[in-house]
N, C-alpha and C positions, 0 to 999 in steps of 0.2 A: 512502823509495825515492827513490832517488839522481836529481836532475833529466839530461834530457840535457848539458845545458852543463857540467854538474860531471863527467861522465861522459869529453865530451870532454878536459875538463883535466887528468884522471887519468892520471898516467905510466904506470901499469900497464895502461890501454885506449888508450896511442897507438898501437900496432904493428897493432890489428884496429879502430879507433875508427873507420873509415869502413866496414866492413860489418858491423857494428854498430848505427853510428848511421844508417842507411837510413831514411828518412823512412817507408816503407810498412810497418815493422818495429813502427812507433810510433803509427801513423794506427790508429783504430774504423773497420775498413772490415766490411762483410758476410760478409766472407771470412773476412779476418785474425782476427775477435772466434773466430769460431767453432773456428777452429784452434786459437788460444790457449787456450779452454777445454779444450779437446780433450786436447791435448798436457800442459796443469796438472795437470790430472786424472791422467793416464795416469803422471806422475813423480811427481806427490805420491801415489798409491798403491803404486807400484812401487819407487822409489829409498826408500830410508832415511834418508838421510843430506845435505845440499847439495842439496834439490831446489830452490830458487829459482835455483841457479847453473845446474843440469841444465838445466829448463825452459828461462830464457832462451840457453844456450848451442843447446840443440835447435830452439830458436824459427828459430833463423838461415834453415836451409836448408829449413824447411815453410814459411818465408815467415807465421809465425804470429803475432799481436801478443805483445811480450814483455811488457808489463806486466800483459796480460791472463792468459797463459801464468805467471807469477811469484805471480800473485795467486792462481790457482785452486789452486795448489797447498798452501796452506793448510786444503783440505779434510781435511788429515790435521794434528790438534793433538795435543796431551796429553788431548784428552778423546774423540776420536773413534776416532784410534789403535787402542786397543784392542778396540772393535767389529768393527772393519777385521779385525784379525787375528782374531777369534772366526769372523768371519763366512769369511774367506779359509782358515781352517781348515779347516770344514764344506764350503766351494766345494770347494778340493784333495783332500777324500776322498772326496767326493761325485765327481769326472772321476777319479778315482784307482781308485777303488772299492776302499776300505784299509778294512779293518776288520779286529777284535782276530782272526781266524782267518788272514789274508792272511800275514803272517809267521811263520814256522817250518814253512809245508808243505812235504813231501820234494819237490822239482821231481825232481829225479835224483840217485843218489848222487855224480853228479861234482863237483853243485853242493854239497855238503855238508860245505861247507870251514870254516876259521874266518876265512878272508879274505873269502871269497861272505857267511860270515854277517853279518858286522860292515859290510860293502857294503851288503846288504840292510837293515840296522838303519839306516844311514843315507839310503837310499833312502825308505826308509818312515817315517822319523822325523819328529817334530810339525814341525821347522822347513822341509822340504823339502815338505811337505802343504803349508806355509803358503805356501809361495814360488809353489806352482803354481796356489793360490787368490788370490795376490796380481793373479798378471801377468792371470789370466782375469779376473777382476773390475776391473785396469787397463783391460784393452782394451773389456772390454762397456761399463764406465760413461765412458770414453772416448766411445766413438763412440756413446752414447746421449746424454753430453751435446753433442757435436757437432749432432747434429740437433735437440736441443731449443732450443740457443743459435741454434744458423740460424732456426728456427721463430720464435723468440722475437724474433730481429732483425727478421724481416719484418712480426711482429706491431706491435712498435714503429714502423717507419717505415712501414707502412700506418697507423697512426692519427695518425700525426705528420701526414702527408699530407693525412688525412681532417682534422683538424681546420684547419689550413691552407687548403683548398678554402672549408672552411666560413666561416671567418674573412674569405675573400677575396668571398664570397657575400653575407655579412652586408655588408661596409665598402662594393660596390658596390651594395646596394642603399639603404643608408643616402645615397650621396651623390646617386640619381636620386629 
């Protein structure tokens, strides 16, 4: 992962470095981290190529943490991608209610032309079914990851605060 300083010096980043390198996009806060996790999850599942670049680019307008968004895109990798695609196909097939008898059913005589048939084959093909499933999975998992990461952040901060208070109490008791 490039450092902030190396990005500032990059000649390709100079035109928009001020916007990309704003400190709130790189700080780990209770709002920016869940946004980054959700954005990275959505982009990692839906976008097939250039996921890190797309996640970093989309992190700017939604004020998400750029490193977290970029790292979360690694949810899809050569091991998990086939699993996501198989599940996405099943989800898309369920949502679109497509089965073996869907295609080829005569709707009306005017629609029984070769052009409409080829369009229907494409529409009901595996690629489009999988694409619908990927979008649905991406949105659902992004929302779920936002809620879970926000909840995890709160638990982490609460535990940190609890340890700090107990440490302060122990040091106060040892002094008196």
